C-alpha positions in Angstrom: -47.8 -8.2 3.4 -44.8 -7.9 1.3 -41.3 -8.2 2.7 -40.7 -4.5 1.6 -43.9 -3.7 3.3 -42.8 -5.6 6.6 -39.2 -4.0 6.5 -40.5 -0.6 6.3 -42.8 -1.3 9.5 -40.0 -2.7 11.3 -37.2 0.3 10.2 -39.8 3.0 11.3 -40.1 1.1 14.9 -36.5 0.6 15.5 -34.8 3.1 13.6 -36.9 6.2 14.8 -38.2 9.3 12.7 -34.9 11.0 12.3 -33.8 9.0 9.4 -35.1 9.7 6.1 -36.0 7.4 2.6 -35.7 8.4 -0.7 -38.6 8.2 -2.9 -42.3 8.1 -2.0 -42.3 4.4 -2.5 -38.7 3.6 -1.0 -36.7 1.1 -2.8 -35.7 -2.1 -0.9 -32.1 -3.1 -2.3 -30.6 -5.8 -2.0 -27.6 -6.2 -4.3 -25.4 -4.1 -6.5 -22.8 -4.5 -9.2 -20.9 -2.1 -11.5 -23.3 0.9 -12.3 -26.5 -1.1 -11.4 -28.6 -2.1 -8.0 -31.1 -5.0 -7.6 -34.4 -4.7 -5.6 -36.0 -7.7 -3.3 -37.9 -8.7 -6.7 -35.1 -8.8 -8.8 -35.2 -5.4 -10.9 -32.5 -3.7 -11.9 -31.5 0.0 -11.3 -29.5 2.3 -13.2 -27.6 4.2 -10.1 -27.0 7.8 -11.3 -27.2 9.0 -7.7 -24.2 7.1 -5.5 -20.7 8.2 -5.5 -19.5 6.6 -2.8 -19.1 3.1 -4.9 -16.7 5.0 -6.9 -15.3 1.9 -8.9 -18.2 0.3 -8.9 -20.7 -1.4 -7.0 -18.7 -4.5 -5.0 -15.8 -4.3 -7.4 -14.1 -7.5 -7.4 -10.8 -6.1 -7.1 -11.7 -4.1 -3.8 -13.7 -6.8 -2.2 -10.6 -9.0 -2.8 -8.2 -6.5 -1.3 -10.5 -6.3 1.9 -11.3 -9.9 2.3 -7.3 -10.9 1.9 -6.4 -8.4 4.5 -9.4 -8.6 7.0 -8.4 -12.5 7.1 -4.7 -11.4 7.8 -4.6 -8.8 10.2 -6.7 -5.8 11.5 -5.2 -3.6 14.0 -4.8 0.4 14.3 -1.9 3.3 13.7 -0.2 2.7 17.0 1.6 -0.7 15.6 3.6 -0.3 12.2 1.7 -1.8 9.3 3.3 -1.5 5.6 0.1 -0.9 3.9 -0.8 1.9 5.9 2.3 3.5 5.1 2.5 2.4 1.5 -1.1 4.0 1.2 -0.3 7.4 2.7 2.7 7.5 -0.1 0.5 6.4 -2.8 -2.4 9.0 -1.5 0.0 12.1 -0.9 1.6 11.4 -4.2 -1.5 12.6 -6.2 -1.4 16.0 -4.4 0.8 18.7 -5.0 4.3 18.3 -3.2 3.7 20.7 -0.5 0.9 18.4 0.6 2.8 15.9 1.9 1.3 14.4 5.1 -1.7 12.5 5.8 -4.0 11.6 9.0 -6.7 9.4 8.5 -10.2 9.0 9.9 -13.1 6.9 9.0 -15.8 9.4 7.5 -15.6 12.9 5.9 -17.5 14.4 8.5 -14.7 13.3 11.0 -12.1 14.1 8.4 -13.7 17.9 8.3 -14.1 17.8 12.1 -10.2 17.3 12.3 -9.3 19.7 10.0 -11.0 22.3 11.9 -9.0 21.0 15.1 -6.0 21.5 13.0 -7.0 25.2 11.7 -8.2 26.4 15.0 -4.8 25.1 16.8 -2.5 26.5 14.3 -4.3 29.5 13.8 -5.3 30.5 17.1 -8.9 31.5 16.1 -12.0 29.7 16.2 -13.9 31.7 13.2 -15.1 29.9 10.1 -16.6 31.0 7.1 -18.7 28.9 4.7 -21.1 29.1 1.9 -24.7 29.3 2.2 -26.6 25.7 2.0 -23.0 23.9 2.5 -22.8 20.3 3.5 -20.0 19.1 5.5 -21.2 16.6 7.5 -23.5 15.3 10.2 -21.4 15.6 13.9 -22.4 18.3 16.1 -19.3 20.5 15.1 -19.9 20.0 11.4 -23.4 20.3 11.8 -22.7 23.5 13.0 -20.9 24.8 9.5 -23.3 23.0 7.5 -26.2 25.7 6.5 -28.2 23.0 4.7 -31.8 22.7 4.8 -32.5 21.5 8.4 -29.4 20.4 9.5 -29.1 22.9 12.0 -31.7 25.6 13.0 -29.3 28.5 14.1 -25.8 29.0 13.4 -23.4 29.8 16.3 -21.6 33.3 16.4 -18.3 31.9 15.2 -20.1 30.8 11.6 -20.6 33.5 9.1 -22.0 32.2 5.7 -21.3 33.7 2.4 -23.4 33.9 -1.2 -23.4 30.7 -3.2 -21.2 31.2 -6.4 -24.2 30.3 -8.4 -23.7 32.4 -12.2 -26.9 31.0 -13.1 -29.5 31.9 -10.6 -27.3 33.5 -7.8 -26.7 37.1 -6.9 -23.9 37.8 -9.4 -24.0 36.7 -13.1 -21.5 38.8 -15.1 -17.9 38.7 -15.9 -16.7 39.8 -12.4 -18.9 37.4 -10.7 -15.8 35.9 -9.3 -14.6 38.8 -7.6 -17.8 39.8 -6.5 -18.5 36.4 -5.0 -14.9 36.5 -3.4 -16.3 40.0 -1.8 -18.9 37.7 0.1 -16.4 35.8 1.4 -14.2 39.0 2.8 -17.4 40.5 3.9 -18.2 37.3 6.2 -14.6 37.5 7.6 -15.0 41.2 8.4 -18.4 40.4 10.5 -16.3 37.7 12.4 -13.4 40.2 13.1 -16.5 42.9 14.2 -17.6 40.1 16.5 -14.5 39.9 18.0 -13.8 36.5 16.5 -10.8 35.6 15.0 -10.7 33.5 11.7 -9.4 30.1 11.6 -10.6 28.5 8.5 -12.7 29.3 5.3 -13.8 25.8 4.5 -15.4 24.9 0.9 -16.8 21.9 -1.3 -14.6 22.9 -4.1 -17.4 21.7 -6.7 -19.9 23.6 -4.1 -21.9 20.2 -4.4 -24.8 20.7 -1.4 -26.1 24.3 -3.2 -26.1 22.6 -6.6 -22.9 21.8 -8.3 -22.4 25.2 -9.0 -19.1 25.6 -11.0 -17.3 28.2 -8.9 -16.3 31.0 -11.5 -12.2 31.0 -12.9 -10.1 32.5 -10.2 -12.9 32.3 -7.4 -11.1 29.2 -5.4 -7.8 31.2 -5.5 -9.3 34.5 -4.8 -11.0 33.1 -1.7 -7.7 31.2 -0.4 -5.9 34.6 -0.5 -8.6 36.3 1.6 -8.7 33.5 4.5 -4.6 33.7 4.3 -4.4 37.5 4.5 -6.9 37.3 7.6 -4.8 34.9 9.6 -6.9 31.5 8.7 -6.3 28.8 6.2 -8.1 27.5 3.2 -9.8 23.9 3.7 -10.6 22.2 0.6 -13.6 19.6 1.0 -13.0 17.1 -1.6 -15.1 14.7 0.1 -17.6 14.6 -3.4 -15.2 16.1 -5.8 -12.1 14.0 -5.2 -10.6 10.8 -7.1 -11.0 12.1 -10.6 -15.0 12.4 -10.5 -14.8 15.8 -12.3 -12.8 13.9 -15.2 -10.8 17.0 -16.0 -8.6 17.0 -12.6 -8.1 14.5 -9.5 -9.0 16.9 -7.2 -11.8 19.7 -7.9 -9.0 22.2 -6.2 -7.3 21.8 -9.1 -9.7 23.7 -11.5 -7.9 26.9 -9.9 -4.1 27.9 -9.6 -3.6 27.7 -6.0 -3.0 24.9 -3.2 -5.2 24.6 -0.1 -3.9 24.7 3.5 -5.7 21.3 4.2 -7.9 19.0 2.0 -10.1 16.6 3.5 -11.5 13.7 1.6 -14.0 10.5 2.3 -16.8 8.8 0.5 -14.9 7.4 -2.6 -11.8 6.5 -0.9 -12.9 2.8 -0.1 -15.5 2.5 -2.7 -18.0 2.1 0.4 -16.0 1.1 3.0 -15.8 3.7 5.8 -12.5 5.7 4.9 -11.3 9.4 4.9 -8.4 11.8 5.3 -6.9 14.8 5.8 -3.7 15.9 4.2 -1.8 19.0 4.7 1.6 20.4 4.9 4.1 19.0 7.4 4.9 22.3 9.2 0.8 22.6 9.9 0.8 19.4 11.5 4.1 20.1 13.6 2.4 22.8 14.8 -0.4 20.9 15.7 1.1 18.3 17.3 3.0 20.6 19.5 -0.3 20.5 21.7 -2.6 17.6 20.7 -1.5 14.0 20.2 -4.1 12.3 17.6 -5.3 8.7 17.5 -8.3 7.3 16.0 -9.4 3.9 16.8 -10.3 2.9 13.4 -8.8 5.6 10.9 -6.2 4.4 8.9 -6.5 0.7 9.6 -5.0 -1.9 7.3 -8.2 -2.9 5.9 -9.0 0.3 5.0 -5.8 1.1 3.2 -5.8 -2.1 1.6 -9.6 -1.2 0.2 -7.8 2.5 -0.6 -5.1 1.1 -2.2 -7.2 -1.1 -4.6 -9.4 2.0 -5.5 -6.2 3.6 -6.4 -4.9 0.6 -8.6 -8.6 0.5 -10.1 -8.9 4.2 -11.1 -5.5 4.0 -12.7 -5.4 0.6 -14.3 -9.0 1.0 -16.0 -8.3 4.7 -16.8 -11.4 5.8 -15.0 -10.7 9.6 -14.8 -10.7 9.8 -18.7 -13.6 7.6 -18.9 -15.3 10.2 -16.4 -14.8 13.0 -18.6 -15.6 10.9 -22.0 -18.7 9.7 -20.3 -19.8 13.0 -19.0 -19.1 15.3 -21.9 -21.7 12.7 -23.8 -24.1 12.8 -21.1 -23.8 16.9 -21.2 -24.4 17.0 -24.9 -27.2 14.8 -24.7 -28.7 17.1 -21.9 -28.1 19.8 -23.6 -30.0 18.6 -26.7 -33.2 18.0 -24.5 -33.2 21.5 -23.2 -33.7 22.7 -26.6 -37.0 20.4 -26.3 -38.0 20.8 -22.7 -38.0 24.4 -21.3 -37.8 23.2 -17.6 -34.3 22.3 -18.2 -32.8 25.8 -17.1 -29.3 25.0 -16.6 -26.6 22.2 -17.1 -23.6 22.3 -15.5 -20.8 20.4 -14.0 -18.0 18.2 -15.5 -17.2 14.7 -15.8 -19.6 12.3 -13.8 -20.8 15.0 -11.2 -23.4 17.0 -13.3 -26.4 19.1 -12.4 -29.4 19.9 -14.0 -31.1 23.3 -12.6 -34.8 23.0 -13.3 -36.9 26.2 -13.5 -40.5 27.1 -14.1 -39.6 30.0 -16.5 -36.5 30.2 -18.0 -36.8 34.3 -18.2 -37.0 34.5 -14.5 -35.0 31.4 -13.5 -37.7 30.5 -10.5 -37.1 27.1 -9.0 -39.4 24.3 -10.4 -39.5 22.3 -7.2 -42.4 20.7 -7.0 -41.8 19.2 -10.7 -38.2 18.5 -9.8 -39.8 16.1 -7.0 -42.3 14.5 -9.6 -39.4 13.8 -11.8 -37.3 12.2 -9.2 -40.0 9.8 -8.5 -40.8 9.0 -12.0 -37.3 8.3 -12.7 -37.2 6.0 -9.8 -40.4 4.2 -11.2 -38.7 3.8 -14.5 -35.7 2.3 -12.3 -33.3 5.2 -13.2 -31.9 6.7 -9.4 -31.2 9.9 -8.6 -32.1 12.8 -6.3 -32.4 16.8 -5.9 -30.3 19.1 -4.2 -29.9 22.8 -3.7 -31.7 25.6 -1.5 -35.0 25.0 -3.3 -34.6 21.2 -4.0 -35.0 22.1 -7.7 -31.6 21.0 -8.8 -31.0 17.4 -10.5 -27.3 15.6 -9.5 -25.9 12.6 -11.4 -22.8 11.4 -10.1 -22.8 7.5 -11.3 -19.7 5.0 -10.2 -17.0 6.1 -12.6 -17.5 2.9 -14.6 -20.7 4.3 -16.1 -20.6 3.6 -20.0 -22.2 5.3 -23.0 -24.5 2.2 -23.3 -25.6 3.7 -19.6 -25.5 7.0 -20.7 -27.9 6.1 -23.5 -30.2 4.3 -21.3 -30.6 7.4 -18.9 -30.9 9.9 -21.9 -33.9 7.7 -23.3 -35.4 7.3 -19.7 -35.2 11.1 -19.0 -36.7 12.1 -22.1 -39.7 10.1 -21.2 -39.9 11.4 -17.7 -39.6 15.0 -19.0 -42.5 14.1 -21.5 -44.3 12.8 -18.7 -44.1 15.9 -16.6 -46.3 18.0 -19.8 -49.0 15.3 -20.1 
């Protein structure tokens, strides 16, 4: 029995059936460096999937910052520590000046749950509006606002779902799509009010990644924020996936539109794999929240996490990784467009920077989802040692979000492998 087979059997016995593994033949990983992962047999994989190691797997500057701080002191936010305050100052400096106050958690799930507590306390409402197939986290409270696959069987009464703003295969596709999709948000708010439920917040992942990286049409985010505020609620921008320069064009996903959210949540890439997340909002909102609530998180905002976060910001700036994301994303997108001329299954190619998506279709006219072919493609790519995954309501959308140190050489390797896997679908 191989070590991988033995490990799989032990996992099944010890972790139970609720966990899931990627791929028909799971990968047994033992090491990571930059954009590469290595399995137990020493094979190298190109990582096109994992956005958590934002500045690269095991980046030496992040490792050094973590090591130095954990060897010195690790406490929590009930003691003074300069690194925590320095990081909060550095982080809020990356946002519009109105968003000037930070609270720390360990995960994006916790950040979104804290954002809900703040919104409900400040507005007096309990209702939440999200878009269909959104994913915002995995606690009970956040699973309830995540109508994604098998996350939750039935949404509670205080959650209403609006249409996915997908202008390729969604309900609305014309020049007026932004307004029409925003009306779906307004209709969801009206449904809440008709049920006697006051709106607390509209929560949106600003690149709408769960439903397929759908790139909201221009003006949509700003109009949704206007609708939320006019109904007495807040706009919560979930930046867990699009934040920290991943789209290349902006440091935050919400900056693609002309507005400022009331609350911004973030996580995943903040600590390059170290569990770290945050809520950033206006001082007046937190002042109102603090009248009734005292917040404490044993691990959120500890000095070790903040040292990791500071190192991530240093690397992003010193290695100019936002510009690299834009440059490499444009190169990848051009290569994917060229492949679309050859392979009819590639229906839509979208996204920016190092967060791209390809919607696979059985027919370009009907835009029917090619779900089975997508699953085959994901597994074939893994066999060819390129790691990616599928998303969307029909699991027919490939997502590409490699570490930000991704190079043109990596792009060439991926495009060659992807072309071979596409050709194999037709063989």
